[in-house]
N, C-alpha and C positions, 0 to 999 in steps of 0.2 A: 886034418883039422875038421872040425864040425862046421858045416855051413849053417848060417843063421837062417832060421825059418820064421816067417812072419806068423804072429799069433792071430787066430781068428777071434771074432767077437765072442763066440761061445766059450773059447778057452780063457779069454780075459775075464768074462763073467764068472766062470768057475773059480778062477784064482781070487777074484775079489770076494766071492762068497766064502771061500776057504779062509781068507784072512779075517773076515768078519767073524766067523765061527771061532777061530783061534783067539781073537781079541776078546770076544764075549766070554769064552771059556776061561781065559786068564783072569779077567775081571771078577768073575764069579768065584773062582778058586781063591783069589786074593782076599775077597770079602769073607769067605768061609774061614780062611786061615787067620785073619784078624780076629774074627769072633771066637775061634777056638783058642787062640793064644790069650785073648782077653779073659775068657772064662777060666782058663787054667791059672792065670795071674790072680784073678779075683778069689778063686777057691784057695789058692796057696797063701795069700796074704790078704785076709779080709779087712784088716785095720780095726779101728774102734767103732763101736756102734754109738749112735747119737744118744740112745737111752742111757747107756753107761756113763757117758760124759755129763749128761744133764743131772743124773742122780748123784754124781760125785761132787758137784758144785753146790754151794749153799744158796738156797732160795728162801727168802724170808719176806714177809709182808708186815707192815706196821700201819697203824692208823693213828692219827693225832687229831685232837679237837682244839680249834682255836676260835674263841668267841662264838661258839655255836655252830661253826662250819666244820665239816669233817672232810679231811683229805686222806687219801690212801696212797702210799708209795710202795712199789714192789721192786725188789732187786731180782733180776733174772740173769740167766747164764748167756748173755749175748756178748758178742765180740765188740770191743771198743776200738776205735781207730788208733793207729800207732801215733805216739807223740812225734811232733815235728821238731827238728833241731833248730835252735835259734841261729839266725844268720845276721851278720853285721854287714851293713853297706858302707860304713865309713872306714877310713884308714887306708893304708897302702897294702896291696896284696903282693905276695911274692910266691913264685912257682919255682920249685927246685926239682930238677929232673934226675939228679944223682950223677950226672956227667961232670967232669972237671973242666 
């Protein structure tokens, strides 16, 4: 059997420094891998460009005159909030789980 030997402070310090270098190297390699995979993903699937989407939608402006005042309204290609479903707070509710 191997007899256990006590580690000296210098040996412990070298081990800690080695673990610190391994940890730092792993973190840097991971960050580089994420950047590389992200670049490959962006190049292989660029998606739609904003200019193409904006030119495909109809943008119009109109001006109306009402009793000497001029107002201008513009329709732009902005996203509208999703409609919310009507909810009812009156009546009895029933939950069915599908079990008999």
